[in-house]
N, C-alpha and C positions, 0 to 999 in steps of 0.2 A: 603456415601452420607446423607448429612443431610438435615432432614425435614423441610420444611417455609412454613407460611402461608402467607407470603408477598403477595399481591394481584399484578402481573403485571401491569404497569402504560403504556399506549399506548402511551402518551407525548414522552417518553423516549424509544420507540422501544423495550420492553423488552419481551424477548422469553428463560426463565432460563432454560439450559439445566439440563437434570436429568438420562442421561444414563449412567449408571457406567460404560459400556462397552467400548462407546465414549470418557469419561473422561478418564479412562485409556490408549487410545490409543493417545491422543492427549498429555498426559502426557508421555508416549516412545516416541515418536515423538519429544518432546523439550527433552528429556533426559536431566534436571537440573541438575546440578554439584554441589558440595561443597561450590566453591568460586564464584558463579554465584550472580550478581545483577538482581532481575528477576522485571520488572514492568509491572502490567497486567491492562488492559485498560477495563471498565465493568466488574468487578469483578462481580454482582450480586450477587447469595446468596452463593458464596464463594467455586462453587462445585471444581473448578480448582485451585484457591486461596489455599486452606489449603494443595493441595498434595503437589504442588509446592514449599509453603514455608519451608513444613517439611525437603526438599531437598536440598533448595538452600540457601545461606548465608544471603540473604538480598532478601525482597520482598515488593515491594510498588505498590500499586492499587490506578488508577482514577476511582472514582464513583460518578456521578453524581445526584443520589437519597440518600438525605441524610439519610434516614431509613436504607435503606442496608447498606449504610457506618459507621453507629452507629452499627452496628451490627458486621462489619468485623472487626473493631479496637479492636483488643485486641493481646496480646503477640509480638511477632516481626512483626507483618502487619502493615506496617504505611498506612494510607488511605487519599489520597488528594480527598475532596469534590470540583469536580470541573467538567467541562465540558472538555472533551478530546480537542475539536475542539478548545479550548484556552488555554490549557496548555501546560506551554514550556518544550519542550522536550529536548530544547538545555540547559538545567542545569542538566540533566543527565548526570554521568560520562561515559567516552569512555570505550565502551566494552558492555553496558547493552545489556539486551535481554528482548524483548518488545512481550508480548502474548495478546489474547484477542478475546470474541467471543464479534464483533464488532457489533453494533446496524445496521439494514440493510440502514435505513435513514440517516444515516451520513457516512456511509463507504467512497464514492469515494471523498469527501472535505477530510477525515480524512486520507487517504491512499495519497493525494496528498500533505498534511500538512507533514506525517511522512519523505516523500520520501526527503526533504528538508535536513533531517538530518541524511540522511544515513550511513556518515559516522563515526557516533559516534556510532552507533548501531552494535551488533556481529551479531545481526539477530534476525528476526521478526517471529511470528505463530499467525496467525488468521484466525479466524471461519467467514464465509461468506455467502452469498446467492450464491448458483452456480453459477449462469450466470456472477456474479461480477467476480469471480475468474475465470470462462472460459475467460473471459476479459483481466484479468490480465496475464494470461500463452499464449494466444493468440498469433499464428504465421503469418506474412504477408499473405496474399491475403487469409484470412478465414472471416465468417462474423463477427466473434468475434471479431476480432482486430481491435483497433482504437487509440484513443488518450489514454488510462488511460493504453493499453497496452505499448503503446512508450514511454510514459514518466517513469513509472514502470521501464521497461526492460532496460533503459538507466542508471539505476543506481542498480538494482538487480539482482541478477538470481534466475526465477522464479519455484516454483514446485508444482504442486497441488499434496496433499499427498492423500487423500480420501474423499468419500461424506459421510454425515450425513443426515439421513431420516429427515423428520419433525417430527415424533410422537417422536425425543430424546429433543423434549424440550415442556417446558409447558408456555404459550400454544402452542399448535402447529403452526408454521409459515404456510401459503401456499407454499412456495416454500422451496425446498432442499435445503439443505447446503453443504459447502465442507471447508476442512482446506487446507490452504497453505504456504508454507514455503517461507521466502524471506531473501535471503542470500546476502548481499552487496557484489558489485563488486569493486577489489581492487583497479580500477582504473576508477571513473565513466565515463559514454563516453561521458555524455555532459561537462565535464569537459573543460573550456577556449572555451565555445559555448555560449556567453551570450544570445543569439537569440533564443535557441531551442525551450525553451518552446511555446513563443509567433508562432513560426514556425510551431511548432505542433498543437495548437491550432487552428491557422487561414486553417490548410491542412485540419484538421477533421471537422470542420465548412463547409467546403462546400467538403465532401468527395465523391461526385457525380461527379466531375467537375475532369479535368485533372489537372495534375501536375501545368502546362503551368498556367491554368487559376485559380487553388484554391490559387496558389503562387503568383500569377502576377511576375513569374521570366521569362525571355526571355530564348527562346528555345535554344540559343547558352551557357545559362549560366549552364544550366541540363546538355545539352549534353559535356559539358567541364567537367562534372563530370561523363562522360558516363553514367547519366541515362536518360533513354527515357521519355521526355516532354509528350508523350501520356499516360503514365502509371496514376491511382489514386493514392489518399492518403493511403488507405490501402495496396497497392503494396511496399511501400516501408520498408526496415526494419529499427529499430531506428539508427543504423550506416550511413543508407543513409540521416538520418534528420540531422545527426551533422554534415556531410559532407555538407551536402546543407547550416546551419546555421555557418560553419566557412566559407563557402565558400562569403556568403553573406556579412559574417562582414569583412573579407579582402579586399573586394572589394566596401565597403561605402564609400563614400566621407569622411566623418568622421574621417574615420581609415586614409587616408593618405595613405593606401596600392593600392597597384596595379596600381599607376597613377607614371608619366613618369615627367621629370624634374626636375629643383632645383639642 
């Protein structure tokens, strides 16, 4: 572990991991191999960066704090001084592994952004606020299940690995953290379902309503899919939303499907 006098900056949501035992568990979970290309988001003081760089063939880091980036830019570590929310992840090579201790204040929009390039990555390992991880891995009909659960589970197999106490950070956050593994599905559930994201957004913006009212679909449309229109958005699995999205696409006037004549 390397000591540092860097003062955490609130505007960047900085909480620096300093617990050697937690670092070791994260590195073991990632299990970097000699031919891996790893990209780390928010390396901070480099407590994960250095042990990962020692094992991987190539490591690049994305750091918004110029002072931290300058301290990290040495040897085989390439540092991009950039905001992860604006970084072009599509430029990364196929099979890249992404890791990071994500700032809590940007975690959700960043996860949605990364989901769009799921087929480019081998896996992702992140430390996040525990409540966010619980939402990511939540199952239908549970209180934590929502839009984030559906959107991520349509593209990744999710696994919460372990929790991390607030005392493992400097300064300690007010919440507990957790480490999650995200492994892209061989075939994204939402492929060929262009209305999927909008459908899920609309459903969970009215999650207390029944599906029929939340989505504005006719009861017979849901019944044709074997879905009870009296259910609420949190009762459906990601696969159900995909089926609804494909049904809506197939039966829309613009699609030219589901019509007779000519």
